[in-house]
C-alpha positions as CSV (number, residue, x, y, z in Angstrom):
1,M,-6.4,51.3,24.6
2,N,-9.4,49.2,24.7
3,G,-8.9,48.0,28.1
4,A,-7.9,44.4,27.2
5,P,-5.5,42.9,29.9
6,W,-1.9,42.5,29.5
7,P,-0.3,40.8,28.0
8,L,-2.2,39.8,24.8
9,I,-1.0,36.4,23.3
10,V,-1.6,34.9,20.0
11,L,-1.2,31.0,19.7
12,A,-0.7,29.7,16.5
13,A,-1.4,26.0,16.0
14,G,-3.4,23.3,13.6
15,G,-6.6,22.0,13.8
16,T,-5.3,18.6,14.4
17,G,-4.9,17.0,18.4
18,G,-1.1,17.1,18.3
19,H,-1.1,21.1,18.1
20,I,-3.7,22.0,19.6
21,F,-3.5,19.9,22.5
22,P,-0.2,21.9,24.2
23,A,-2.2,25.1,22.8
24,E,-5.2,24.2,25.0
25,A,-2.6,23.6,28.0
26,L,-0.8,26.9,27.4
27,A,-4.1,29.0,27.2
28,A,-5.0,27.5,30.4
29,A,-1.5,28.5,32.4
30,L,-1.7,31.7,30.4
31,A,-5.2,32.6,31.8
32,A,-3.9,31.9,35.2
33,R,-1.4,34.3,34.8
34,G,-4.2,37.0,33.5
35,A,-3.2,36.9,29.7
36,R,-5.6,37.0,27.1
37,T,-5.4,34.6,24.2
38,V,-6.2,34.2,20.4
39,L,-6.1,31.3,18.6
40,F,-4.7,31.4,14.9
41,T,-5.6,28.2,12.9
42,D,-6.8,26.8,9.7
43,R,-10.1,25.8,8.4
44,R,-10.0,22.1,9.6
45,G,-10.5,22.3,13.2
46,G,-13.8,22.8,14.6
47,S,-15.0,24.1,17.9
48,F,-12.7,23.9,20.6
49,G,-13.1,22.8,24.1
50,G,-11.4,23.0,27.7
51,A,-9.5,25.9,27.8
52,L,-9.8,27.1,24.4
53,A,-13.3,26.8,24.6
54,G,-14.0,30.8,25.3
55,V,-11.1,31.8,23.4
56,E,-11.2,33.9,20.4
57,V,-10.7,32.1,16.4
58,C,-9.5,33.5,13.5
59,R,-8.8,31.6,10.9
60,I,-6.6,31.9,8.4
61,R,-5.4,30.0,5.0
62,A,-2.8,27.4,5.0
63,G,-1.8,24.1,3.5
64,G,1.0,21.4,3.4
65,I,3.7,21.0,1.0
66,A,5.4,17.8,1.8
67,G,4.4,14.4,0.0
68,L,1.9,16.8,-2.7
69,G,2.0,16.4,-6.3
70,I,2.8,19.7,-8.6
71,V,-0.8,21.2,-8.8
72,A,-1.4,20.2,-5.4
73,R,1.8,21.8,-3.7
74,L,1.2,25.0,-5.7
75,R,-2.2,25.7,-4.3
76,S,-0.7,24.9,-1.2
77,I,1.7,27.7,-2.0
78,V,-1.1,30.1,-2.6
79,D,-3.1,29.2,0.3
80,L,0.2,30.0,2.8
81,G,1.0,33.1,1.0
82,L,-3.1,34.4,1.1
83,G,-2.6,32.9,4.8
84,L,0.5,35.1,5.2
85,V,-1.9,38.5,4.0
86,Q,-4.4,37.6,6.5
87,A,-1.6,37.4,9.4
88,L,-0.3,40.3,8.6
89,L,-3.5,42.2,9.0
90,R,-5.1,40.3,11.7
91,L,-1.9,40.6,13.9
92,R,-1.3,44.9,13.0
93,R,-5.1,45.1,14.7
94,L,-4.5,42.9,17.7
95,A,-0.9,44.3,18.3
96,P,0.0,41.2,20.3
97,D,2.9,41.0,23.2
98,A,4.5,37.6,21.7
99,V,3.3,35.2,19.4
100,V,3.8,31.4,19.7
101,G,3.9,28.7,16.9
102,F,2.9,25.1,17.1
103,G,4.4,24.1,14.0
104,G,2.6,22.6,11.2
105,Y,1.7,24.8,8.2
106,A,-1.4,26.6,9.5
107,S,1.5,28.4,12.2
108,L,3.7,29.5,9.1
109,P,1.9,32.2,8.2
110,T,1.1,33.2,11.6
111,V,4.5,33.4,12.4
112,L,6.4,34.4,9.7
113,A,3.6,37.6,10.2
114,A,4.9,38.0,14.1
115,C,8.8,38.1,12.8
116,W,8.3,40.6,9.6
117,L,6.2,43.1,12.3
118,G,8.6,42.9,14.9
119,C,6.4,41.0,17.1
120,P,8.2,38.7,19.9
121,S,7.9,35.3,18.8
122,L,9.1,31.5,19.3
123,V,7.9,28.2,18.5
124,H,7.3,25.2,20.4
125,E,8.6,21.5,19.1
126,Q,6.8,19.1,20.7
127,N,8.4,16.0,18.8
128,A,12.3,14.9,19.2
129,V,12.8,15.9,15.2
130,L,12.0,19.8,14.5
131,G,9.3,20.0,12.2
132,R,9.2,21.3,8.6
133,A,7.4,24.3,9.5
134,N,9.2,24.9,12.4
135,R,12.6,24.4,10.4
136,L,11.6,27.4,8.5
137,L,11.1,29.6,11.1
138,A,14.2,28.4,13.7
139,G,16.3,31.1,12.5
140,R,13.7,34.3,12.9
141,V,12.3,33.8,16.3
142,E,13.6,34.3,19.4
143,R,13.1,30.9,21.5
144,I,12.3,27.2,20.5
145,A,10.9,25.7,23.0
146,T,11.4,22.0,23.1
147,A,9.9,18.7,24.5
148,F,12.9,16.4,24.4
149,E,16.8,17.1,25.6
150,K,18.1,16.3,21.7
151,L,16.2,17.4,18.7
152,A,17.4,16.3,15.3
153,H,17.3,18.9,12.1
154,L,18.0,21.4,14.2
155,P,19.6,24.5,12.4
156,A,22.8,24.5,13.8
157,A,22.9,28.5,14.0
158,A,19.7,28.1,16.3
159,A,20.9,25.9,18.6
160,A,21.6,28.8,21.3
161,K,17.8,29.5,21.1
162,L,16.6,26.0,22.4
163,V,14.9,26.0,25.7
164,R,13.5,22.8,27.1
165,T,10.3,23.6,28.4
166,G,8.7,20.3,28.0
167,M,5.7,19.1,26.2
168,P,2.4,20.4,27.7
169,V,-0.6,17.9,28.2
170,R,-4.3,19.1,28.6
171,P,-5.2,19.8,32.1
172,A,-7.3,16.9,32.6
173,F,-3.8,15.1,33.6
174,A,-3.4,17.9,35.8
175,G,-2.2,16.2,39.5
176,L,-2.1,12.0,37.9
177,E,1.7,12.7,38.0
178,R,1.3,12.2,42.1
179,Q,-0.6,8.7,41.0
180,S,1.7,5.3,42.3
181,Y,2.4,2.8,39.4
182,P,-0.6,0.4,40.3
183,A,2.1,-2.7,39.7
184,P,-0.1,-5.6,39.3
185,A,-1.1,-8.4,41.6
186,A,0.2,-12.1,41.0
187,D,-3.4,-13.4,40.2
188,G,-5.3,-9.8,40.0
189,A,-6.5,-8.3,36.8
190,V,-4.3,-7.0,34.0
191,R,-5.4,-3.3,32.5
192,L,-4.0,-2.8,29.4
193,L,-5.0,0.3,27.3
194,V,-4.4,0.1,23.8
195,L,-4.5,3.8,21.7
196,G,-3.8,4.2,18.3
197,G,-4.5,8.5,17.9
198,S,-7.2,10.6,17.5
199,Q,-8.6,7.9,15.3
200,G,-7.4,4.6,16.2
201,A,-4.9,2.6,14.0
202,R,-5.4,-0.2,12.3
203,V,-2.5,-2.6,12.4
204,L,-3.2,-2.2,16.1
205,S,-6.9,-3.8,15.7
206,T,-5.5,-6.6,13.6
207,L,-2.4,-7.1,15.6
208,V,-2.9,-6.7,19.1
209,P,-5.6,-8.9,19.1
210,A,-3.9,-11.8,17.8
211,A,-0.8,-11.0,19.9
212,I,-3.0,-12.1,22.9
213,G,-4.7,-15.1,21.8
214,L,-1.2,-16.2,21.2
215,L,-0.5,-15.5,25.1
216,P,-0.5,-18.2,27.6
217,S,-4.8,-19.0,28.8
218,D,-3.6,-17.7,32.8
219,L,-2.5,-14.7,31.7
220,R,-5.7,-13.9,29.2
221,R,-7.7,-14.6,31.5
222,R,-6.5,-12.2,33.5
223,L,-6.5,-9.2,31.1
224,A,-8.8,-6.2,30.8
225,I,-8.1,-4.6,27.8
226,S,-9.4,-0.8,27.0
227,Q,-8.7,-0.2,23.2
228,Q,-9.3,2.5,20.6
229,C,-10.1,1.6,17.3
230,R,-11.4,2.7,13.9
231,P,-15.2,2.8,13.6
232,E,-14.6,0.4,10.6
233,D,-12.9,-1.7,12.9
234,L,-14.9,-1.8,15.7
235,E,-17.1,-5.1,15.5
236,A,-14.4,-7.0,14.3
237,V,-12.2,-6.4,17.3
238,R,-15.0,-7.3,19.3
239,S,-15.5,-10.5,17.8
240,A,-12.3,-11.3,18.0
241,Y,-11.9,-10.5,22.0
242,A,-15.1,-12.4,22.2
243,G,-13.7,-15.4,20.9
244,L,-11.0,-15.2,23.2
245,A,-13.5,-14.5,25.8
246,V,-11.4,-11.3,27.1
247,A,-12.9,-8.4,28.9
248,A,-12.5,-5.7,26.3
249,D,-14.3,-2.3,26.6
250,L,-13.9,-0.7,22.9
251,A,-14.7,2.8,21.4
252,T,-13.5,5.0,18.9
253,F,-12.7,8.0,21.2
254,F,-12.1,7.6,25.1
255,D,-12.9,11.1,26.5
256,N,-11.8,9.6,30.0
257,V,-8.1,8.7,28.4
258,P,-6.2,10.5,31.6
259,S,-8.4,8.3,34.4
260,R,-7.4,5.0,31.9
261,L,-3.9,6.0,31.3
262,A,-3.3,6.1,35.2
263,A,-5.1,2.6,36.2
264,A,-3.2,1.0,33.2
265,H,-0.3,-1.5,34.3
266,L,1.0,-1.1,30.7
267,V,-0.2,1.0,27.4
268,I,0.4,0.2,23.8
269,A,0.5,3.2,21.7
270,R,1.9,5.2,18.7
271,A,4.5,7.4,19.5
272,G,2.7,10.7,18.9
273,A,4.2,13.6,20.6
274,S,0.9,14.0,22.8
275,T,0.6,10.2,23.6
276,V,4.7,10.3,24.8
277,A,4.2,13.8,26.5
278,E,0.9,11.9,28.9
279,L,2.9,8.4,29.1
280,T,5.8,10.5,31.0
281,T,3.6,12.8,32.8
282,V,1.7,10.0,34.5
283,G,4.4,7.9,34.4
284,R,3.4,4.3,33.0
285,P,5.0,2.0,30.5
286,A,4.2,1.6,27.2
287,I,5.2,-0.6,24.1
288,L,5.5,2.2,21.5
289,I,5.1,1.4,17.9
290,P,5.7,4.4,15.7
291,Y,3.2,5.2,12.6
292,P,5.7,4.6,10.0
293,Y,4.4,7.4,8.1
294,A,5.1,10.0,10.2
295,T,6.8,12.9,8.0
296,D,10.6,13.0,8.8
297,D,9.7,9.3,10.4
298,H,9.6,11.5,14.3
299,Q,7.1,9.5,15.8
300,A,10.2,6.8,15.5
301,A,12.5,9.3,17.0
302,N,10.0,10.2,20.0
303,A,9.7,6.1,20.9
304,Q,13.8,5.6,20.7
305,A,14.2,8.6,23.1
306,L,12.1,6.9,25.4
307,A,13.8,3.2,24.9
308,A,16.9,5.2,25.2
309,A,15.9,6.3,28.7
310,G,14.2,2.9,29.5
311,A,10.9,4.1,30.0
312,A,9.7,2.1,27.4
313,V,10.0,-0.4,24.5
314,A,10.1,0.6,21.0
315,M,8.7,-2.0,18.2
316,T,9.3,-0.9,14.6
317,E,5.9,-1.7,12.4
318,A,7.7,-3.2,9.8
319,G,8.6,-6.6,10.4
320,L,5.9,-6.9,13.4
321,T,4.2,-9.7,13.9
322,A,1.7,-11.3,16.3
323,E,4.2,-13.1,17.6
324,R,6.8,-11.1,18.8
325,L,4.2,-8.6,20.0
326,A,2.8,-12.0,22.1
327,G,6.4,-12.6,23.3
328,E,7.1,-9.6,24.3
329,L,3.6,-8.7,26.2
330,A,4.0,-12.1,28.0
331,A,7.5,-11.3,28.9
332,L,6.4,-7.5,30.6
333,L,3.0,-8.8,32.1
334,G,4.9,-11.9,33.6
335,A,7.5,-9.2,35.5
336,P,6.0,-6.7,38.1
337,D,9.4,-5.5,38.7
338,V,10.5,-4.6,34.7
339,L,6.8,-3.0,34.4
340,A,7.6,-1.0,37.9
341,A,11.2,0.0,36.3
342,L,10.0,1.2,33.4
343,A,7.0,3.1,35.0
344,A,9.6,4.8,37.2
345,K,12.1,5.7,34.3
346,S,8.7,7.1,32.6
347,R,8.0,9.3,35.5
348,A,11.5,10.6,36.1
349,I,11.7,11.6,31.9
350,G,8.2,13.3,32.4
351,I,8.0,17.1,33.0
352,P,4.4,17.3,34.5
353,D,4.9,20.9,34.9
354,A,5.6,21.8,31.1
355,G,3.0,24.3,30.7
356,D,3.7,26.7,33.2
357,R,7.1,25.8,31.8
358,L,6.5,27.3,28.6
359,A,3.8,29.9,30.1
360,D,7.2,31.6,31.9
361,L,9.2,31.4,28.9
362,V,6.0,33.2,26.9
363,M,5.8,35.5,29.4
364,A,9.7,36.4,29.6
365,T,9.8,36.6,25.6
366,A,6.9,39.1,25.3
367,R,6.8,43.0,25.4
368,R,5.1,45.6,23.8
369,P,5.6,45.4,19.7
370,Q,6.4,48.4,17.7
371,L,3.9,47.4,14.6
372,G,4.0,50.6,12.8
373,L,-0.1,51.0,11.8
374,A,-1.4,49.3,15.1
375,T,-2.2,52.3,17.9
376,G,-4.6,50.0,20.0
377,R,-6.0,46.9,20.2
378,G,-9.2,45.6,18.3
379,T,-10.4,42.2,17.2
380,A,-9.6,40.2,14.3
């Protein structure tokens, strides 16, 4: 043995924020328990910050299959095969005590290799629909941790493996669940936060300013808007708000989303898993407009889950007009009691200690694997 702490946990996640954010939260919770983590990811991600900044990173080949042409699909299958070989070799050297997959095709080779090697494994599903990679792994892993109470596309044989841990959020959100909802005063400022994911959303860049322009002038004067925009939309959105004399803080990326979310009276956003988890952790009312091209329409399922719980208003992008959005905004912003009720429901369904719950499940699942060739822990 090389003196590495027990246990050693491998996290397998794609390079996008939706997979990396929960992996980061789990890494922080595991570190607090004295565990060492290694991240297996694909070639898309750059350097990682937060709890993953000092984590050893192994990059393997991977590629998506859904929605691709025949040539691209064959190329991805080759990449997945190469990634599986890479993962098998590296897991044999590392001899981890458990492997945790966070979905996406980058996690598929690593978790599949762990199953073949007899290493305890589990996957975490962030959405209300079981992702395609996790669907392929559901029959092989020991546990399936879920963010939502109900999970669509779950194979019947895997139902007994479900454990609801919630969706871990970034460590920056720690403690924000204790901040009460700041209901807007009758004549005070109304803080509106507009998020479109890590790169903004073009439809929100056009739809939201147009809807704001249709609001009553007395309400419009009270607005203080923070909006995330795509780089190519930034100047047009800034010009639109300037023409309406509306105070707006615009950026292509906010590095202080937790504090902005805590201060918001209402949020307009997509319905990605991280956004939903952050909303329900802090407990803030939202209008959710799901990205219509998400795989298996999982964002619509996420949004509907919150709407069914009375925690948000869900609006489909198809057929959505500035007039309809303006009507919803006017109704909500003119009714502080309704906003407060949405906030309370949002907080009620949130699981702020999801990172700890997932870490507990990982620790309970982990054990010394028998990897045949592995006689000690090396490096990747």
